[in-house]
MILO-36799 format. One record per residue (C-alpha): chain; residue in one letter; x, z, y; residue number from 1. Coordinates in pm, 1 decimal, padded with zeros to 6 digits. Layout:
<nodes>
<node><cadena>A</cadena><residuo>A</residuo><px>X</px><pz>Z</pz><py>Y</py><num>NUM</num></node>
...
</nodes>
This chain:
<nodes>
<node><cadena>A</cadena><residuo>M</residuo><px>00003.9</px><pz>-00013.0</pz><py>-00020.0</py><num>1</num></node>
<node><cadena>A</cadena><residuo>K</residuo><px>00111.9</px><pz>-00091.7</pz><py>00305.3</py><num>2</num></node>
<node><cadena>A</cadena><residuo>C</residuo><px>-00032.3</px><pz>00018.9</pz><py>00663.2</py><num>3</num></node>
<node><cadena>A</cadena><residuo>R</residuo><px>00026.6</px><pz>00003.0</pz><py>01028.2</py><num>4</num></node>
<node><cadena>A</cadena><residuo>Y</residuo><px>-00222.1</px><pz>00244.3</pz><py>01235.0</py><num>5</num></node>
<node><cadena>A</cadena><residuo>T</residuo><px>-00328.8</px><pz>00039.7</pz><py>01583.3</py><num>6</num></node>
<node><cadena>A</cadena><residuo>L</residuo><px>-00468.1</px><pz>00078.4</pz><py>01904.7</py><num>7</num></node>
<node><cadena>A</cadena><residuo>L</residuo><px>-00598.9</px><pz>-00276.1</pz><py>02018.9</py><num>8</num></node>
<node><cadena>A</cadena><residuo>N</residuo><px>-00918.3</px><pz>-00324.2</pz><py>02278.0</py><num>9</num></node>
<node><cadena>A</cadena><residuo>D</residuo><px>-01038.2</px><pz>-00651.4</pz><py>02318.2</py><num>10</num></node>
<node><cadena>A</cadena><residuo>R</residuo><px>-00839.7</px><pz>-00812.5</pz><py>02492.7</py><num>11</num></node>
<node><cadena>A</cadena><residuo>D</residuo><px>-00596.9</px><pz>-00741.7</pz><py>02230.0</py><num>12</num></node>
<node><cadena>A</cadena><residuo>E</residuo><px>-00803.6</px><pz>-00858.7</pz><py>01928.3</py><num>13</num></node>
<node><cadena>A</cadena><residuo>V</residuo><px>-00848.2</px><pz>-01191.2</pz><py>02077.2</py><num>14</num></node>
<node><cadena>A</cadena><residuo>A</residuo><px>-00458.0</px><pz>-01173.5</pz><py>02136.3</py><num>15</num></node>
<node><cadena>A</cadena><residuo>F</residuo><px>-00403.1</px><pz>-01087.8</pz><py>01776.6</py><num>16</num></node>
<node><cadena>A</cadena><residuo>N</residuo><px>-00636.5</px><pz>-01327.9</pz><py>01656.2</py><num>17</num></node>
<node><cadena>A</cadena><residuo>R</residuo><px>-00456.6</px><pz>-01619.2</pz><py>01817.9</py><num>18</num></node>
<node><cadena>A</cadena><residuo>I</residuo><px>-00151.4</px><pz>-01544.9</pz><py>01679.3</py><num>19</num></node>
<node><cadena>A</cadena><residuo>L</residuo><px>-00298.2</px><pz>-01512.7</pz><py>01348.4</py><num>20</num></node>
<node><cadena>A</cadena><residuo>H</residuo><px>-00448.4</px><pz>-01822.8</pz><py>01318.1</py><num>21</num></node>
<node><cadena>A</cadena><residuo>Q</residuo><px>-00153.8</px><pz>-02024.2</pz><py>01485.4</py><num>22</num></node>
<node><cadena>A</cadena><residuo>E</residuo><px>00050.3</px><pz>-01885.2</pz><py>01216.9</py><num>23</num></node>
<node><cadena>A</cadena><residuo>F</residuo><px>-00224.3</px><pz>-01933.0</pz><py>00928.3</py><num>24</num></node>
<node><cadena>A</cadena><residuo>P</residuo><px>-00426.7</px><pz>-02167.6</pz><py>01021.8</py><num>25</num></node>
<node><cadena>A</cadena><residuo>T</residuo><px>-00683.7</px><pz>-02143.6</pz><py>00774.8</py><num>26</num></node>
<node><cadena>A</cadena><residuo>L</residuo><px>-00705.5</px><pz>-01745.2</pz><py>00769.6</py><num>27</num></node>
<node><cadena>A</cadena><residuo>R</residuo><px>-01057.0</px><pz>-01652.7</pz><py>00740.7</py><num>28</num></node>
<node><cadena>A</cadena><residuo>F</residuo><px>-01263.1</px><pz>-01319.8</pz><py>00780.4</py><num>29</num></node>
<node><cadena>A</cadena><residuo>V</residuo><px>-01559.6</px><pz>-01135.2</pz><py>00560.3</py><num>30</num></node>
<node><cadena>A</cadena><residuo>S</residuo><px>-01714.6</px><pz>-00837.9</pz><py>00680.1</py><num>31</num></node>
<node><cadena>A</cadena><residuo>D</residuo><px>-01617.5</px><pz>-00552.9</pz><py>00449.8</py><num>32</num></node>
<node><cadena>A</cadena><residuo>E</residuo><px>-01982.4</px><pz>-00421.7</pz><py>00354.0</py><num>33</num></node>
<node><cadena>A</cadena><residuo>R</residuo><px>-02181.2</px><pz>-00412.1</pz><py>00059.2</py><num>34</num></node>
<node><cadena>A</cadena><residuo>Y</residuo><px>-02376.2</px><pz>-00729.8</pz><py>-00005.1</py><num>35</num></node>
<node><cadena>A</cadena><residuo>F</residuo><px>-02701.9</px><pz>-00772.5</pz><py>-00210.1</py><num>36</num></node>
<node><cadena>A</cadena><residuo>T</residuo><px>-02759.3</px><pz>-01124.6</pz><py>-00231.5</py><num>37</num></node>
<node><cadena>A</cadena><residuo>D</residuo><px>-02495.5</px><pz>-01398.9</pz><py>-00295.3</py><num>38</num></node>
<node><cadena>A</cadena><residuo>D</residuo><px>-02525.8</px><pz>-01534.1</pz><py>00077.2</py><num>39</num></node>
<node><cadena>A</cadena><residuo>I</residuo><px>-02174.6</px><pz>-01417.5</pz><py>00220.2</py><num>40</num></node>
<node><cadena>A</cadena><residuo>P</residuo><px>-02064.2</px><pz>-01586.9</pz><py>00532.8</py><num>41</num></node>
<node><cadena>A</cadena><residuo>T</residuo><px>-01711.6</px><pz>-01601.0</pz><py>00617.9</py><num>42</num></node>
<node><cadena>A</cadena><residuo>Y</residuo><px>-01584.7</px><pz>-01628.2</pz><py>01026.0</py><num>43</num></node>
<node><cadena>A</cadena><residuo>E</residuo><px>-01348.9</px><pz>-01820.2</pz><py>01182.3</py><num>44</num></node>
<node><cadena>A</cadena><residuo>N</residuo><px>-01250.2</px><pz>-01532.3</pz><py>01457.0</py><num>45</num></node>
<node><cadena>A</cadena><residuo>R</residuo><px>-01306.3</px><pz>-01160.5</pz><py>01450.3</py><num>46</num></node>
<node><cadena>A</cadena><residuo>W</residuo><px>-01513.2</px><pz>-01120.4</pz><py>01690.0</py><num>47</num></node>
<node><cadena>A</cadena><residuo>E</residuo><px>-01774.3</px><pz>-01306.3</pz><py>01521.8</py><num>48</num></node>
<node><cadena>A</cadena><residuo>C</residuo><px>-01790.5</px><pz>-01011.7</pz><py>01265.7</py><num>49</num></node>
<node><cadena>A</cadena><residuo>P</residuo><px>-02067.8</px><pz>-00802.2</pz><py>01260.5</py><num>50</num></node>
<node><cadena>A</cadena><residuo>N</residuo><px>-01881.9</px><pz>-00556.3</pz><py>01122.1</py><num>51</num></node>
<node><cadena>A</cadena><residuo>D</residuo><px>-01607.6</px><pz>-00339.7</pz><py>01210.0</py><num>52</num></node>
<node><cadena>A</cadena><residuo>I</residuo><px>-01421.7</px><pz>-00301.9</pz><py>00907.7</py><num>53</num></node>
<node><cadena>A</cadena><residuo>V</residuo><px>-01332.7</px><pz>-00686.7</pz><py>00774.5</py><num>54</num></node>
<node><cadena>A</cadena><residuo>R</residuo><px>-01061.5</px><pz>-00869.9</pz><py>00544.1</py><num>55</num></node>
<node><cadena>A</cadena><residuo>A</residuo><px>-00914.4</px><pz>-01133.4</pz><py>00648.0</py><num>56</num></node>
<node><cadena>A</cadena><residuo>F</residuo><px>-00746.9</px><pz>-01363.9</pz><py>00417.4</py><num>57</num></node>
<node><cadena>A</cadena><residuo>V</residuo><px>-00590.2</px><pz>-01712.8</pz><py>00409.7</py><num>58</num></node>
<node><cadena>A</cadena><residuo>A</residuo><px>-00805.9</px><pz>-01974.2</pz><py>00239.2</py><num>59</num></node>
<node><cadena>A</cadena><residuo>P</residuo><px>-00558.0</px><pz>-02225.2</pz><py>-00008.5</py><num>60</num></node>
<node><cadena>A</cadena><residuo>E</residuo><px>-00611.9</px><pz>-02575.3</pz><py>-00018.5</py><num>61</num></node>
<node><cadena>A</cadena><residuo>G</residuo><px>-00899.7</px><pz>-02669.2</pz><py>-00156.8</py><num>62</num></node>
<node><cadena>A</cadena><residuo>W</residuo><px>-01045.2</px><pz>-02371.9</pz><py>-00152.7</py><num>63</num></node>
<node><cadena>A</cadena><residuo>R</residuo><px>-01415.2</px><pz>-02261.0</pz><py>-00208.9</py><num>64</num></node>
<node><cadena>A</cadena><residuo>P</residuo><px>-01598.2</px><pz>-01920.0</pz><py>-00183.6</py><num>65</num></node>
<node><cadena>A</cadena><residuo>L</residuo><px>-01633.4</px><pz>-01769.8</pz><py>-00550.2</py><num>66</num></node>
<node><cadena>A</cadena><residuo>I</residuo><px>-01899.9</px><pz>-01491.0</pz><py>-00551.8</py><num>67</num></node>
<node><cadena>A</cadena><residuo>L</residuo><px>-01929.2</px><pz>-01237.5</pz><py>-00811.9</py><num>68</num></node>
<node><cadena>A</cadena><residuo>N</residuo><px>-02156.3</px><pz>-00996.8</pz><py>-00882.6</py><num>69</num></node>
<node><cadena>A</cadena><residuo>W</residuo><px>-02175.8</px><pz>-00633.3</pz><py>-01034.4</py><num>70</num></node>
<node><cadena>A</cadena><residuo>N</residuo><px>-02486.8</px><pz>-00478.9</pz><py>-01183.2</py><num>71</num></node>
<node><cadena>A</cadena><residuo>Q</residuo><px>-02530.3</px><pz>-00119.6</pz><py>-01001.9</py><num>72</num></node>
<node><cadena>A</cadena><residuo>P</residuo><px>-02794.7</px><pz>00136.4</pz><py>-01126.5</py><num>73</num></node>
<node><cadena>A</cadena><residuo>F</residuo><px>-02980.3</px><pz>00027.5</pz><py>-00763.1</py><num>74</num></node>
<node><cadena>A</cadena><residuo>G</residuo><px>-02952.6</px><pz>-00350.8</pz><py>-00801.6</py><num>75</num></node>
<node><cadena>A</cadena><residuo>I</residuo><px>-02688.3</px><pz>-00618.4</pz><py>-00823.4</py><num>76</num></node>
<node><cadena>A</cadena><residuo>E</residuo><px>-02409.6</px><pz>-00636.3</pz><py>-00545.6</py><num>77</num></node>
<node><cadena>A</cadena><residuo>Y</residuo><px>-02253.9</px><pz>-00942.4</pz><py>-00480.2</py><num>78</num></node>
<node><cadena>A</cadena><residuo>Y</residuo><px>-01862.4</px><pz>-00978.5</pz><py>-00326.8</py><num>79</num></node>
<node><cadena>A</cadena><residuo>L</residuo><px>-01649.8</px><pz>-01277.4</pz><py>-00227.4</py><num>80</num></node>
<node><cadena>A</cadena><residuo>H</residuo><px>-01355.8</px><pz>-01260.2</pz><py>-00471.6</py><num>81</num></node>
<node><cadena>A</cadena><residuo>L</residuo><px>-01053.9</px><pz>-01303.8</pz><py>-00187.6</py><num>82</num></node>
<node><cadena>A</cadena><residuo>P</residuo><px>-00787.1</px><pz>-01507.1</pz><py>-00223.7</py><num>83</num></node>
<node><cadena>A</cadena><residuo>R</residuo><px>-00433.6</px><pz>-01361.6</pz><py>-00272.7</py><num>84</num></node>
<node><cadena>A</cadena><residuo>L</residuo><px>-00304.4</px><pz>-01337.4</pz><py>00024.6</py><num>85</num></node>
<node><cadena>A</cadena><residuo>H</residuo><px>-00543.0</px><pz>-01084.5</pz><py>00251.7</py><num>86</num></node>
<node><cadena>A</cadena><residuo>F</residuo><px>-00560.1</px><pz>-00784.5</pz><py>00430.7</py><num>87</num></node>
<node><cadena>A</cadena><residuo>R</residuo><px>-00823.1</px><pz>-00529.8</pz><py>00560.3</py><num>88</num></node>
<node><cadena>A</cadena><residuo>W</residuo><px>-00874.6</px><pz>-00495.1</pz><py>00957.9</py><num>89</num></node>
<node><cadena>A</cadena><residuo>D</residuo><px>-01074.0</px><pz>-00196.4</pz><py>01054.5</py><num>90</num></node>
<node><cadena>A</cadena><residuo>R</residuo><px>-01076.8</px><pz>-00211.9</pz><py>01460.3</py><num>91</num></node>
<node><cadena>A</cadena><residuo>S</residuo><px>-01058.8</px><pz>00055.3</pz><py>01734.5</py><num>92</num></node>
<node><cadena>A</cadena><residuo>H</residuo><px>-01267.9</px><pz>00194.9</pz><py>01872.5</py><num>93</num></node>
<node><cadena>A</cadena><residuo>W</residuo><px>-01365.4</px><pz>00386.9</pz><py>02202.2</py><num>94</num></node>
<node><cadena>A</cadena><residuo>T</residuo><px>-01459.8</px><pz>00815.2</pz><py>02206.3</py><num>95</num></node>
<node><cadena>A</cadena><residuo>W</residuo><px>-01661.0</px><pz>00975.4</pz><py>02490.6</py><num>96</num></node>
<node><cadena>A</cadena><residuo>C</residuo><px>-01525.8</px><pz>01370.1</pz><py>02330.2</py><num>97</num></node>
<node><cadena>A</cadena><residuo>R</residuo><px>-01768.4</px><pz>01645.5</pz><py>02325.4</py><num>98</num></node>
<node><cadena>A</cadena><residuo>P</residuo><px>-01810.0</px><pz>01832.7</pz><py>02698.1</py><num>99</num></node>
<node><cadena>A</cadena><residuo>G</residuo><px>-01755.1</px><pz>02141.6</pz><py>02753.5</py><num>100</num></node>
<node><cadena>A</cadena><residuo>K</residuo><px>-01361.4</px><pz>02163.5</pz><py>02712.6</py><num>101</num></node>
<node><cadena>A</cadena><residuo>K</residuo><px>-01093.6</px><pz>02058.3</pz><py>02981.4</py><num>102</num></node>
<node><cadena>A</cadena><residuo>Y</residuo><px>-00914.8</px><pz>01765.5</pz><py>02841.3</py><num>103</num></node>
<node><cadena>A</cadena><residuo>A</residuo><px>-00605.9</px><pz>01660.5</pz><py>03022.1</py><num>104</num></node>
<node><cadena>A</cadena><residuo>F</residuo><px>-00708.0</px><pz>01284.4</pz><py>02925.6</py><num>105</num></node>
<node><cadena>A</cadena><residuo>E</residuo><px>-00988.9</px><pz>01067.8</pz><py>03084.4</py><num>106</num></node>
<node><cadena>A</cadena><residuo>V</residuo><px>-01260.3</px><pz>01013.5</pz><py>02857.1</py><num>107</num></node>
<node><cadena>A</cadena><residuo>P</residuo><px>-01357.5</px><pz>00782.8</pz><py>02712.8</py><num>108</num></node>
<node><cadena>A</cadena><residuo>T</residuo><px>-00997.7</px><pz>00713.3</pz><py>02510.4</py><num>109</num></node>
<node><cadena>A</cadena><residuo>L</residuo><px>-00930.7</px><pz>00412.4</pz><py>02263.4</py><num>110</num></node>
<node><cadena>A</cadena><residuo>C</residuo><px>-00914.9</px><pz>00597.7</pz><py>01884.9</py><num>111</num></node>
<node><cadena>A</cadena><residuo>T</residuo><px>-00687.1</px><pz>00475.0</pz><py>01612.7</py><num>112</num></node>
<node><cadena>A</cadena><residuo>G</residuo><px>-00803.0</px><pz>00180.5</pz><py>01358.1</py><num>113</num></node>
<node><cadena>A</cadena><residuo>H</residuo><px>-00532.7</px><pz>00007.2</pz><py>01152.2</py><num>114</num></node>
<node><cadena>A</cadena><residuo>V</residuo><px>-00432.9</px><pz>-00308.6</pz><py>00930.2</py><num>115</num></node>
<node><cadena>A</cadena><residuo>E</residuo><px>-00311.0</px><pz>-00216.4</pz><py>00564.1</py><num>116</num></node>
<node><cadena>A</cadena><residuo>G</residuo><px>-00256.1</px><pz>-00443.5</pz><py>00244.6</py><num>117</num></node>
<node><cadena>A</cadena><residuo>A</residuo><px>-00151.4</px><pz>-00358.1</pz><py>-00085.3</py><num>118</num></node>
<node><cadena>A</cadena><residuo>Y</residuo><px>-00001.1</px><pz>-00552.7</pz><py>-00385.7</py><num>119</num></node>
<node><cadena>A</cadena><residuo>W</residuo><px>00008.3</px><pz>-00404.0</pz><py>-00727.9</py><num>120</num></node>
<node><cadena>A</cadena><residuo>R</residuo><px>00316.0</px><pz>-00500.2</pz><py>-00848.2</py><num>121</num></node>
<node><cadena>A</cadena><residuo>E</residuo><px>00688.6</px><pz>-00376.5</pz><py>-00716.9</py><num>122</num></node>
<node><cadena>A</cadena><residuo>D</residuo><px>00824.1</px><pz>-00792.6</pz><py>-00775.5</py><num>123</num></node>
<node><cadena>A</cadena><residuo>D</residuo><px>00556.7</px><pz>-00899.7</pz><py>-00570.7</py><num>124</num></node>
<node><cadena>A</cadena><residuo>E</residuo><px>00759.0</px><pz>-01109.0</pz><py>-00320.0</py><num>125</num></node>
<node><cadena>A</cadena><residuo>E</residuo><px>00466.9</px><pz>-01320.5</pz><py>-00229.9</py><num>126</num></node>
<node><cadena>A</cadena><residuo>K</residuo><px>00240.3</px><pz>-01076.9</pz><py>-00106.0</py><num>127</num></node>
<node><cadena>A</cadena><residuo>R</residuo><px>00504.2</px><pz>-00855.5</pz><py>00007.8</py><num>128</num></node>
<node><cadena>A</cadena><residuo>L</residuo><px>00634.5</px><pz>-01058.6</pz><py>00243.2</py><num>129</num></node>
<node><cadena>A</cadena><residuo>F</residuo><px>00266.4</px><pz>-01192.3</pz><py>00375.7</py><num>130</num></node>
<node><cadena>A</cadena><residuo>L</residuo><px>00248.1</px><pz>-00828.1</pz><py>00472.4</py><num>131</num></node>
<node><cadena>A</cadena><residuo>L</residuo><px>00562.6</px><pz>-00839.7</pz><py>00648.6</py><num>132</num></node>
<node><cadena>A</cadena><residuo>R</residuo><px>00435.9</px><pz>-01184.7</pz><py>00861.3</py><num>133</num></node>
<node><cadena>A</cadena><residuo>V</residuo><px>00165.6</px><pz>-00988.4</pz><py>00957.1</py><num>134</num></node>
<node><cadena>A</cadena><residuo>W</residuo><px>00317.0</px><pz>-00694.8</pz><py>01053.9</py><num>135</num></node>
<node><cadena>A</cadena><residuo>R</residuo><px>00623.4</px><pz>-00904.7</pz><py>01217.6</py><num>136</num></node>
<node><cadena>A</cadena><residuo>L</residuo><px>00270.6</px><pz>-01051.0</pz><py>01419.8</py><num>137</num></node>
<node><cadena>A</cadena><residuo>L</residuo><px>00173.5</px><pz>-00723.3</pz><py>01554.0</py><num>138</num></node>
<node><cadena>A</cadena><residuo>S</residuo><px>00478.4</px><pz>-00666.0</pz><py>01687.9</py><num>139</num></node>
<node><cadena>A</cadena><residuo>K</residuo><px>00391.0</px><pz>-00968.7</pz><py>01936.7</py><num>140</num></node>
<node><cadena>A</cadena><residuo>V</residuo><px>00119.8</px><pz>-00828.9</pz><py>02109.5</py><num>141</num></node>
<node><cadena>A</cadena><residuo>S</residuo><px>00174.8</px><pz>-00449.0</pz><py>02062.9</py><num>142</num></node>
<node><cadena>A</cadena><residuo>D</residuo><px>00452.5</px><pz>-00177.1</pz><py>02125.5</py><num>143</num></node>
<node><cadena>A</cadena><residuo>C</residuo><px>00471.5</px><pz>00185.0</pz><py>01896.6</py><num>144</num></node>
<node><cadena>A</cadena><residuo>Y</residuo><px>00443.7</px><pz>00495.5</pz><py>02041.2</py><num>145</num></node>
<node><cadena>A</cadena><residuo>G</residuo><px>00456.3</px><pz>00734.8</pz><py>01824.1</py><num>146</num></node>
<node><cadena>A</cadena><residuo>G</residuo><px>00367.7</px><pz>00576.8</pz><py>01494.2</py><num>147</num></node>
<node><cadena>A</cadena><residuo>R</residuo><px>00090.4</px><pz>00379.9</pz><py>01669.1</py><num>148</num></node>
<node><cadena>A</cadena><residuo>W</residuo><px>00101.7</px><pz>00013.9</pz><py>01730.9</py><num>149</num></node>
<node><cadena>A</cadena><residuo>C</residuo><px>-00031.2</px><pz>00038.8</pz><py>02095.8</py><num>150</num></node>
<node><cadena>A</cadena><residuo>G</residuo><px>-00166.9</px><pz>-00343.1</pz><py>02228.0</py><num>151</num></node>
<node><cadena>A</cadena><residuo>Y</residuo><px>-00074.1</px><pz>-00462.1</pz><py>02536.8</py><num>152</num></node>
<node><cadena>A</cadena><residuo>D</residuo><px>-00400.7</px><pz>-00440.9</pz><py>02702.0</py><num>153</num></node>
<node><cadena>A</cadena><residuo>A</residuo><px>-00464.0</px><pz>-00132.9</pz><py>02600.9</py><num>154</num></node>
<node><cadena>A</cadena><residuo>L</residuo><px>-00122.7</px><pz>00011.9</pz><py>02741.9</py><num>155</num></node>
<node><cadena>A</cadena><residuo>R</residuo><px>-00191.5</px><pz>-00181.7</pz><py>03089.1</py><num>156</num></node>
<node><cadena>A</cadena><residuo>Y</residuo><px>-00574.9</px><pz>-00003.7</pz><py>03048.3</py><num>157</num></node>
<node><cadena>A</cadena><residuo>T</residuo><px>-00369.5</px><pz>00335.6</pz><py>03048.9</py><num>158</num></node>
<node><cadena>A</cadena><residuo>Q</residuo><px>-00136.2</px><pz>00247.6</pz><py>03421.3</py><num>159</num></node>
<node><cadena>A</cadena><residuo>E</residuo><px>-00474.9</px><pz>00174.8</pz><py>03633.2</py><num>160</num></node>
<node><cadena>A</cadena><residuo>R</residuo><px>-00537.7</px><pz>00557.8</pz><py>03642.7</py><num>161</num></node>
<node><cadena>A</cadena><residuo>P</residuo><px>-00292.6</px><pz>00855.5</pz><py>03591.1</py><num>162</num></node>
<node><cadena>A</cadena><residuo>R</residuo><px>-00486.5</px><pz>01046.4</pz><py>03321.4</py><num>163</num></node>
<node><cadena>A</cadena><residuo>R</residuo><px>-00579.2</px><pz>00724.9</pz><py>03073.7</py><num>164</num></node>
<node><cadena>A</cadena><residuo>M</residuo><px>-00423.2</px><pz>00804.7</pz><py>02753.7</py><num>165</num></node>
<node><cadena>A</cadena><residuo>L</residuo><px>-00479.3</px><pz>00593.0</pz><py>02380.3</py><num>166</num></node>
<node><cadena>A</cadena><residuo>D</residuo><px>-00619.4</px><pz>00837.0</pz><py>02105.4</py><num>167</num></node>
<node><cadena>A</cadena><residuo>G</residuo><px>-00576.3</px><pz>01095.9</pz><py>02381.4</py><num>168</num></node>
<node><cadena>A</cadena><residuo>S</residuo><px>-00213.0</px><pz>01178.6</pz><py>02408.3</py><num>169</num></node>
<node><cadena>A</cadena><residuo>I</residuo><px>-00049.7</px><pz>00797.7</pz><py>02425.0</py><num>170</num></node>
<node><cadena>A</cadena><residuo>R</residuo><px>00087.5</px><pz>00663.9</pz><py>02736.0</py><num>171</num></node>
<node><cadena>A</cadena><residuo>P</residuo><px>00366.0</px><pz>00353.4</pz><py>02813.6</py><num>172</num></node>
<node><cadena>A</cadena><residuo>A</residuo><px>00735.0</px><pz>00430.9</pz><py>02920.5</py><num>173</num></node>
<node><cadena>A</cadena><residuo>A</residuo><px>00762.9</px><pz>00475.9</pz><py>03260.8</py><num>174</num></node>
<node><cadena>A</cadena><residuo>D</residuo><px>00930.7</px><pz>00179.2</pz><py>03329.3</py><num>175</num></node>
<node><cadena>A</cadena><residuo>W</residuo><px>00676.8</px><pz>-00036.2</pz><py>03080.3</py><num>176</num></node>
<node><cadena>A</cadena><residuo>A</residuo><px>00535.3</px><pz>-00348.0</pz><py>03223.9</py><num>177</num></node>
<node><cadena>A</cadena><residuo>F</residuo><px>00259.0</px><pz>-00590.9</pz><py>03093.7</py><num>178</num></node>
<node><cadena>A</cadena><residuo>P</residuo><px>00434.1</px><pz>-00872.5</pz><py>02991.0</py><num>179</num></node>
<node><cadena>A</cadena><residuo>E</residuo><px>00263.8</px><pz>-01135.7</pz><py>03193.2</py><num>180</num></node>
<node><cadena>A</cadena><residuo>D</residuo><px>00419.3</px><pz>-01444.9</pz><py>02990.2</py><num>181</num></node>
<node><cadena>A</cadena><residuo>N</residuo><px>00290.2</px><pz>-01343.5</pz><py>02678.8</py><num>182</num></node>
<node><cadena>A</cadena><residuo>P</residuo><px>00043.1</px><pz>-01675.5</pz><py>02577.9</py><num>183</num></node>
<node><cadena>A</cadena><residuo>Y</residuo><px>-00175.2</px><pz>-01495.9</pz><py>02350.7</py><num>184</num></node>
<node><cadena>A</cadena><residuo>Y</residuo><px>-00287.1</px><pz>-01332.2</pz><py>02622.2</py><num>185</num></node>
<node><cadena>A</cadena><residuo>R</residuo><px>-00358.2</px><pz>-01621.9</pz><py>02866.8</py><num>186</num></node>
<node><cadena>A</cadena><residuo>D</residuo><px>-00686.5</px><pz>-01806.3</pz><py>02791.5</py><num>187</num></node>
<node><cadena>A</cadena><residuo>E</residuo><px>-00605.9</px><pz>-02148.1</pz><py>02958.7</py><num>188</num></node>
<node><cadena>A</cadena><residuo>L</residuo><px>-00357.3</px><pz>-02225.4</pz><py>02649.3</py><num>189</num></node>
<node><cadena>A</cadena><residuo>W</residuo><px>-00614.6</px><pz>-02203.3</pz><py>02404.8</py><num>190</num></node>
<node><cadena>A</cadena><residuo>D</residuo><px>-00946.1</px><pz>-02393.4</pz><py>02310.5</py><num>191</num></node>
<node><cadena>A</cadena><residuo>D</residuo><px>-01117.8</px><pz>-02068.6</pz><py>02176.9</py><num>192</num></node>
<node><cadena>A</cadena><residuo>Q</residuo><px>-01438.3</px><pz>-01937.1</pz><py>02345.4</py><num>193</num></node>
<node><cadena>A</cadena><residuo>P</residuo><px>-01361.4</px><pz>-01537.7</pz><py>02320.9</py><num>194</num></node>
<node><cadena>A</cadena><residuo>P</residuo><px>-01630.0</px><pz>-01289.2</pz><py>02393.7</py><num>195</num></node>
<node><cadena>A</cadena><residuo>T</residuo><px>-01697.2</px><pz>-01179.9</pz><py>02759.0</py><num>196</num></node>
<node><cadena>A</cadena><residuo>E</residuo><px>-01914.3</px><pz>-00881.7</pz><py>02640.6</py><num>197</num></node>
<node><cadena>A</cadena><residuo>P</residuo><px>-01699.7</px><pz>-00568.4</pz><py>02544.6</py><num>198</num></node>
<node><cadena>A</cadena><residuo>I</residuo><px>-01742.3</px><pz>-00570.1</pz><py>02149.4</py><num>199</num></node>
<node><cadena>A</cadena><residuo>L</residuo><px>-01575.3</px><pz>-00237.2</pz><py>02037.4</py><num>200</num></node>
<node><cadena>A</cadena><residuo>E</residuo><px>-01777.5</px><pz>00011.9</pz><py>01949.5</py><num>201</num></node>
<node><cadena>A</cadena><residuo>V</residuo><px>-01821.2</px><pz>00331.4</pz><py>02193.4</py><num>202</num></node>
<node><cadena>A</cadena><residuo>R</residuo><px>-01933.2</px><pz>00642.9</pz><py>02010.2</py><num>203</num></node>
<node><cadena>A</cadena><residuo>G</residuo><px>-02091.0</px><pz>00972.3</pz><py>02164.8</py><num>204</num></node>
<node><cadena>A</cadena><residuo>N</residuo><px>-02244.0</px><pz>00993.1</pz><py>02515.7</py><num>205</num></node>
<node><cadena>A</cadena><residuo>P</residuo><px>-02113.4</px><pz>00964.2</pz><py>02843.7</py><num>206</num></node>
<node><cadena>A</cadena><residuo>W</residuo><px>-02081.2</px><pz>01245.7</pz><py>03045.0</py><num>207</num></node>
<node><cadena>A</cadena><residuo>E</residuo><px>-01910.5</px><pz>01360.8</pz><py>03472.0</py><num>208</num></node>
<node><cadena>A</cadena><residuo>Q</residuo><px>-01555.9</px><pz>01454.9</pz><py>03393.7</py><num>209</num></node>
<node><cadena>A</cadena><residuo>T</residuo><px>-01352.5</px><pz>01663.4</pz><py>03655.5</py><num>210</num></node>
<node><cadena>A</cadena><residuo>F</residuo><px>-01016.5</px><pz>01766.6</pz><py>03685.1</py><num>211</num></node>
<node><cadena>A</cadena><residuo>D</residuo><px>-00889.2</px><pz>02116.6</pz><py>03894.7</py><num>212</num></node>
<node><cadena>A</cadena><residuo>R</residuo><px>-00517.6</px><pz>02005.4</pz><py>03838.0</py><num>213</num></node>
<node><cadena>A</cadena><residuo>E</residuo><px>-00264.5</px><pz>01733.6</pz><py>03868.1</py><num>214</num></node>
<node><cadena>A</cadena><residuo>P</residuo><px>-00127.1</px><pz>01542.5</pz><py>03559.0</py><num>215</num></node>
<node><cadena>A</cadena><residuo>F</residuo><px>00206.0</px><pz>01658.2</pz><py>03421.2</py><num>216</num></node>
<node><cadena>A</cadena><residuo>Y</residuo><px>00414.4</px><pz>01408.9</pz><py>03194.4</py><num>217</num></node>
<node><cadena>A</cadena><residuo>Y</residuo><px>00754.4</px><pz>01577.7</pz><py>02992.5</py><num>218</num></node>
<node><cadena>A</cadena><residuo>G</residuo><px>01008.8</px><pz>01335.2</pz><py>03086.8</py><num>219</num></node>
<node><cadena>A</cadena><residuo>A</residuo><px>01336.8</px><pz>01252.8</pz><py>02894.9</py><num>220</num></node>
<node><cadena>A</cadena><residuo>E</residuo><px>01556.9</px><pz>01519.2</pz><py>03055.1</py><num>221</num></node>
<node><cadena>A</cadena><residuo>D</residuo><px>01242.7</px><pz>01803.5</pz><py>02922.7</py><num>222</num></node>
<node><cadena>A</cadena><residuo>Y</residuo><px>01383.1</px><pz>01781.8</pz><py>02579.4</py><num>223</num></node>
</nodes>
């Protein structure tokens, strides 16, 4: 099992979707959910999927969907038999923490998702190298902070206000700057149609937050 924890906002998802398709032109997505019919749709882009958890797979040449079934106590369930090269993507979400506490960070905060994959044999070089390629592509639209891969636009979002933090604890380094020349964030270079409305789930209820102290951040000299 290989896994990377991620903090990707809407724009970061679009960027990751683009770089994945550039590397794997036949990449498709299927929602990771229970199906009680053999009509299982696949999608070209991540944002088209109705579920927050998807399986991304590379369709080989001449691939045709193979739908299998499983007789369960409450009825027959169906699932798509995935090609060998696939991984799971559980997207991030926004959370309004419970009111009543004095949080150091501004709510809502972006919470962790993950990208994961597995292979069953130690000598399975094809799948191992495939997952390494996925990690490499992820690193082209994110930086690692505290073991979590934070999307460039999510990091830019924190810089707009002094108390914005990812996962309630992460801000970029003081000298970090959004890479304006990164092609995966430049819509004019692509012919896709990403959504114009937010798509990440928002959990909890909004409430008015106030702060009675200025934010303080530890620097390298404090350690």
